[in-house]
C-alpha positions in Angstrom: -12.5 -22.9 22.9 -15.2 -22.2 20.5 -16.7 -19.7 22.8 -13.3 -17.8 22.8 -13.3 -17.8 19.1 -16.8 -16.6 19.0 -15.9 -13.7 21.5 -12.9 -12.7 19.3 -15.2 -12.7 16.1 -17.7 -10.5 18.0 -14.8 -8.2 19.0 -13.8 -7.9 15.5 -17.3 -7.1 14.4 -17.0 -3.9 16.3 -14.1 -2.8 14.3 -14.0 -0.5 11.3 -12.4 -3.1 9.0 -15.6 -5.4 9.6 -17.9 -2.6 8.5 -15.9 -2.2 5.3 -15.8 -5.9 4.4 -19.6 -6.2 5.3 -20.4 -3.2 3.1 -18.2 -4.6 0.3 -20.0 -8.0 0.6 -23.3 -6.2 0.2 -22.0 -4.4 -2.8 -20.8 -7.7 -4.4 -24.2 -9.4 -3.6 -26.0 -6.6 -5.5 -23.6 -6.8 -8.6 -24.1 -10.5 -8.6 -27.9 -10.2 -8.5 -27.9 -7.9 -11.4 -25.4 -10.0 -13.6 -26.5 -13.6 -12.8 -29.7 -15.7 -13.4 -31.2 -17.1 -10.3 -29.6 -20.6 -10.9 -26.3 -19.2 -11.4 -26.6 -16.9 -8.1 -27.5 -19.9 -6.1 -24.3 -21.7 -7.4 -22.1 -18.7 -6.6 -23.6 -18.3 -3.1 -22.9 -21.9 -2.4 -19.3 -21.4 -3.4 -19.0 -18.3 -1.4 -20.5 -20.2 1.6 -17.9 -22.9 1.3 -15.2 -20.2 1.3 -16.7 -18.6 4.3 -16.9 -21.9 6.2 -13.2 -22.7 5.2 -12.2 -19.3 6.6 -14.0 -19.9 9.8 -12.4 -23.4 10.4 -9.1 -21.6 9.5 -9.7 -19.0 12.2 -10.3 -21.6 14.7 -7.3 -23.5 13.9 -5.0 -20.4 14.0 -6.7 -19.3 17.4 -6.2 -22.6 18.9 -2.6 -22.9 17.7 -2.0 -19.4 19.4 -3.4 -20.6 22.6 -1.1 -23.8 22.5 1.8 -21.6 21.6 1.2 -19.2 24.5 1.0 -22.1 26.9 4.1 -23.3 25.6 5.9 -19.8 26.2 4.4 -19.7 29.5 5.9 -23.0 30.5 9.3 -22.0 29.0 9.3 -18.9 31.2 8.3 -21.0 34.3 5.0 -19.5 34.7 3.2 -22.9 34.2 4.2 -26.1 35.6 
């Protein structure tokens, strides 16, 4: 299942929206580098990593639930026994 999530993530990385958010993240990092002391930047980076990890876990959960829902629908339609 994780390989399917990783594949979906890699597919997303080829999209224009990914490039936009990647560029925006780089802009934000540059702004923070200019505004924060090193210790403050490390704390903010830690918080941002925690948020990114939470988003990754949410993605896995939603993807897995989508798979379960798809299986349920296929069973209801009689395509799976």
